[in-house]
N, C-alpha and C positions, 0 to 999 in steps of 0.2 A: 212465461215471465209476466208478472203483473205490470200494468201500465204505471208510469211514474206519478200520474195525477191521482191515483187511488188513495195514497197515504194522506196528502193534504186535505182531500175531501172528507175522509173519515175524521181527521183531526178537527176540521172546521165544524163538522156535525156534532162532535162531542163537546166542543167549546160552546156551540150554540145551545145545546141542551143544558149545559152548566149555567150559561147566562140566563136562560129561561127559568131555571130553578131558582136562581138567586133573585131574579125580579119577582117571581111568584112569592117567595118568602118575604121579601121586602113589602110587597103590596098587601100581603096578609097582615103583617105587623101594623102597617099604616091604617088598614081598614079596622083593625081592632082598636087602635088608639083614637081614631077619629070617626067612630061609628055614628055619632049624632050629626056631624057635619055631612057625612055621606048620605044619610037618610033625608036630611033637610034639602040638600042640593042634588038629588039624584037625576033630575032632568038635565041640569047643566052638565053634570059629569057624563051622562049618557051621550049628549050631543058632542061633547068634547072628544069622547072616545071614537065616535063615528067620524068626526073630522080628522082625527089623528090616523085612523085606519085608512081613510081615503087618501090622505097625504102620503102615507107609506106605500099604498098601492100605486099612486101616481109616480113616486120616485122609482119604484121597481120597474114600471113600464118604461119610464124614460131611460133607465139604465140599460134595459134590454134593447131598446131602439138604438142607443148610442153604441153598444157593443156590436150589434148587427151592422151598423154603418161602418164601424171600424174594421170589421172583417171584410166588408166590400171594398173599402179603400186599400186594405192590404192586398187583396186580390188584384185590384187595378194596378197598384204599384209593382207587384210581382210580374204582371203581364208586360208592363211598360219596360221594366228592366230586362226581361228576357228578350224583347224585340230589339234592344239596343245593340249595335255592333260592338265587337270586342275592341278595347282601346289599344291592344297589343298589335304590332305590325305582323303581317303574314309573310 
């Protein structure tokens, strides 16, 4: 039997591809409409893209660190709860 997480991952992947296609079409349209502005300000646009990619990478790294810390905290809490004596009388 397939794991339950396989379906949402496939669905998220297909939605991400659809989003990328939509953004690509939109960017192509804007590039066609504002061709002169793009050529005149190419350095500014290039630096802005580098900064945006750096910010995206930083957010990705921060999210991974927080998820890893959350997993560690869950492990610690599970160990603490398993060591706790039962509240029921024996």
